[in-house]
N, C-alpha and C positions, 0 to 999 in steps of 0.2 A: 307470255305476259297476260295477266288477268285483266279483264275489262269489267265494266260496270254490270254487264249481264252475268258474267261468271260469279261475281260477288253476290248478286241478287239470288242466283240459283243456290249458292252455298248457304246463304241466310235462310232461304225458304226451306231447304232440306233440314237445317238445324231446328227451325221452328216446328216443322212437321214431326220430326223425331221426338222433340220435347212434348208436343201435344199427344202423340200416340203413347208415350211412356206414362203420361199422367192419367190415361183412361183406365178405369178399373176393369179387370178381367172378369167376364161373366161366363159361367159355364152353361152352355146351351144344351148340354146333354148330348146323347148320341144321335139325335135326330131320327128321322124315319128309316124304315127298312125298304130297300128297293128290290123288288122281285120282278124280273123281266121288264124293267123300266117303269113299273107301277109302284106308287108310294103305298106301302103297306104298314100295318100295325106291327110293332115289335112283339106284342103278346100273342095275338091270334092269327097273325099273318094275312088277315083280310085287308083288301084295299081300303084306304082312308078316303072318305068322300071329299070332293074338291071344296065344298063349302067349309069343312073343318080346316082343311089346309089353308084356305084363304083367311079364315078367322084366327087360326093359331099357327102361324108359320113355324116350320121345323118341328111340328108336333110329332111325337114318336109313337103315339097310341091312338086308336080310334076312340070315339066318344064313349062307347060302352065300356071299354077296357080302362079308360082314364077315370070314369066315374067309379068303377069297381075298385080301382086302386086307391081312390080317395075315400072309400067307404060309403059311397052313395048308392 
């Protein structure tokens, strides 16, 4: 027999699923390359500096390669 807590958990699960379904999907890209546990650029395979990782989470390229790809 369901009690008020069971009903509340079911309602919460329903609301959570509805909220998650309404969030648009964002393609974050492939993310960084990990070589021996070090975050590396997908283009040059050099380590990405921690300042860039902090500024651009999930960056997949070092600053130089990202600028080159953007035509800079």
